[in-house]
N, C-alpha and C positions, 0 to 999 in steps of 0.2 A: 501385726504386733500386740501383743496382749500384757507384756509383761516391761516393766521399767530397764531390767536389767539388758532385756532383747534389744528396746530403744537406743541403750546407751552403745553397745555394741554395733548396733546398725550405723548410728550418727557417727562412730570411730571409724566407720569403713570411707567417710568421706574425705579422711586424711589420707588414705592409701594413694600415692600416685604411681602410677605405671610408666615405665620408659618407653620410648617407642620400641625398642628391642623385645621389652617385655610382652608387647601388644602383638607383635609378629610372631611370638614363639605361642603366645595363645592361640592366634589365628592359625598358625600352623598345624598344631596338635588338633584341630578338630576345623577343617577347611568347610567354609559354608554350603558347597556345592556336594559335600560329602554327607552332609545329615540328610535323612531319608524318612519317607513316612509322615502320616497324617500327624496333625497336632493332638487329636484325640483318638480315644479308642473307638473302633468302629461301631461298637455297641451304644455307644453315648450321642452318637449323631442326633438321634431324636431329641435330645435334652438341648441341644444348641438354643442360643437367642434365636437363631433364625427363625425356628419352628414355634416361639412362643405366641400364644394366645391371648394378648393383654388388651382389655377393652378401652375403647377410647374414653380420653378425659372428658368429664362433664363441664 
């Protein structure tokens, strides 16, 4: 967040309280096992931190 108004809005989200029924409805809308695919686009695999070539600290 780079703007104070956005920070205020983000902090305001902390006041949102979801009921058990709300959480069940959200979970039912997008079941965990229905989300498929990789996290990143296939073409970006080479940009992952796993392939970083960082020199050791001296």
